[in-house]
N, C-alpha and C positions, 0 to 999 in steps of 0.2 A: 504494500500500500504506500506507494510513493506519490503523494499528491503534492503538486507544486502550487504554492501560494504566492501571490504577488502583493506588494504593498510595502509600507514603511513599518519599521519596528518602532517600538516605544522610545528607544534610545535615540534613534535618528530624529524623530519628531521633537524630542526634548532638546537636542542640540540645536535644531533650527529655531526653536522658541527662545533659547538662551541667546543666540546670535542676534535675533531680531530685537530682543530686550536691550542688548548692549548698544546696538545701533540707535535705538530710540533714546537711550540714556545720553548719548552723545549729541544727537540732533535736536532734541527739545530745548536744552539750555541755549544752544546757538540760535535757534529760531526766536526764542524769547528776547535775547539780546538785540537781535536785528530788528525785531518788532518795536522794542523800546526806543532804539535809535530813530526809527521812522516816526514815532510819536513826537520825539523832541524836534525832529526836522520840520514837521508840520507846524508845531507851535512857533518855531523860529521864523518860518516862512510867513506865517500869518502876521506876526509882529512887524516884520520887514515890509510887508505889503501895507500894513496900517501906517507905518512911518511915511511911505510914499504918498498915501492918500491924505495924510495930515498935511504934508507939504503942499500938495495941490490945493487943499482947502484953505490953508493959510494964505497962499498967494492970491486967492480970490476974496477972502474975508478978513484978513489981518487978525485972525484969531484961530485957535484950535478947537476942535469939537470933541464931545464925549458921546455923540449920537451916531451909532453905526449906520443908521439909515441916511443921515445927512451926508456922511462920507461915502456912501454906497459900498460899505465894507461887509464882506461875508466871510466868516471863518470856515475852516475846513471841518469835515465830519469829525465829531468827538472833541473838538477844540472849543474851549470856553474862554473868550477874551473879555476881560473886565477893565473898563476904562476907569482910571483912578482920578485923573485930573485933566482938564482941558481949558486953558485960559488964553489970553493974548500973549503970554510970555512963555508958555510951554505946555507939555502934555505928558502923561504917563499911562501905561497900561501893563497888565499882566495876562499871561495865557496859561491855562492848565489843560490837561487832556484826560478824558474819562478813563482811558486805558492805563494810566499810571498815576493813581491818586497820591497826593502828597508832594508831587514834583511840579515845578512851574518854571516859566520863563518870564522875564520882565524887561522893559525898556522905558527910559524917560528922556525927555528932550527939553532944553532951555531951562527956564526957571521952575520947572515942576519938581516936586519932591521926589527923592529916590523911592523906588519900589523894589522890594525884595524879589528876586535875588540880584537885580541890576545895581551895580556900584559905579559904573562908568557911563556918562551920558552918551546918548545916541548909539549905544551898542546893546544888541540883544544878548542877554546873559541868562543862563539856565542854572537850576539848582543841582544838576548832576555833576 
């Protein structure tokens, strides 16, 4: 009674599962880090776009605004931009992303008060 069976043994399946687990353990942290970098990049891009729009608005009105509708400003998906100040001497704003709670970027210009984490005027700076 020599019957031939085809298929995988339990050991072979176990080895494949272990290899897939090792690859996942390497790939998931890399993916998370790249995703976080993308979130920071979108916050920075939104604040730089806001700075350009503030300059255009100032050239027309000799004042800065805290109203995104007046500036025709739209933030990226998941990014929340908070206007802190907007006067005829300066403006400031911060951005946070829903995907990375507790982290933020900020920028201020002119006579506006500093906003955390920005410490240098006219430069978008992030908390990471």
